Phi, psi and omega in degrees: 000318180298322180296318179296319181296318179298321181296317178296320179297321180294319179297318179296320180297316179297321180296315179297320180295320180296317179296321181297318179295319180298317179298316179298317180299319179297318179296319181299318181293321180296323182283328184291325184299309178298323181297317180296316179296321180296321180297318179296316180297319180298321179297320179294319179297320181299318181291331181276339184244034176295133179226081182295322181301314180297319180296320179296315181294323180293319181276339176084019177197154173267133175254109185252133176274118184226163175279148176250358189235017187239098180305141182084333182248315178196100183227129180269128176282119183295340181271306182277335183083358180284144176249127185226155177152176181301313180295326180294318178293330175293321178296320178295320179296324179292320177298320178294321180295316185273320187247354179078012183209114183291346180278349183274062180221138174249128180263127179241128183292134174228162172238174178301331182276326187265343191297316181293314176301322180294324177291314184294328180270005172085009180285338176228157181271333187200150174257122173233084193207062179042049185262117180286135177284122177226160179296321179296317180292331178296341177286338184253330182220165170260151182242151170284180170297164178297130177247353176199134178254122179234179177208145183285141180215189182236139175247132180221163172290142179302134183095358180295146177289348179284125182242358180166184184300330182289346181278346185281134181213193184295342179268001184262136173250121182254134179259139181209179184247135181302140175082359181265156176293340181301324181296311179299315183297315184291327178292331177281319184281329181225071187298339181275340184287150176274135182243125174253129184252141180236165184289326182208177185289326179297317178296318182293318181291322177298320179294322178296315181293335179274000178081019180278354178205168182267333182205156177241135181238135172190195181293144181301328180296323179284320179296327178300320178296322178293323178296323177292326179289324180215103183291000176282358181239152183213157174274145180230151178075177178274161173293145184238012171211165170256131182233082179282121181275138174228158174271129185266138185228151181303141184302128175096355182267077184294327180298319179292318177301313181296321181295316180295317179295322177297319178299314180300317180295319178297320179295321180289321180294324183275346183093355181296323180299312180300320180298316180293320180300312181293324179301316186262326183262346177076014180206165178284150178292151178304148183299335181297334181280000000 
């Protein structure tokens, strides 16, 4: 009899424990749903209420995503460690506009592939890195007004049989950089050519000099810097795309967009823009700008 009672008692205990677990699980689910909804709502609010200007003022510096491998726009000196170029001076001008001091800027290296993710996750405040404004990119970031107009071209060793885009065929190997509009464009303009992609411009130019490709393609402004670096190379043919550069800002931050556009207009009105253009490109900006 005692054994039977113990057995019945055990069954009752198990039943109560099972009911207790079910009740707890139900409560847990009820609590999880509002939290989950709240999290989604909070994320939406965050994207709608981005305030980069306030963050910059609170930390006391602008964090700008720039290239470290692009002569004339953003190039790091391996000896001094200094990064210089047209884009770098634009970042300094933005720091002066927001904080009143052009030295209050931190430069963070980006590539064509990494720049948008770094902006979206908040590691940088703005992208100033030879970034072409495109409709697809507008879905992910907001852009300032155009601050530089470029066009895609081809770089070859002097004496190359390649004279322009029409020279590219199935026997041609074209070098380009991952994540750039140049890759998409060259595949459309020369669909038969083989395209090799590299992480950055230094790697691509090194590969060209090593004979791993017949030509390197990107914006003419970037190729001009490579020509200055090594006069054994030259651009050939006409530009075959329009590449308007814009500064990229997190989606929805209209105040930051307006501030950058205001800065650009002030620089053009004062003549500072022309001075920077001539300093780095060696010529006056086109009258259309």
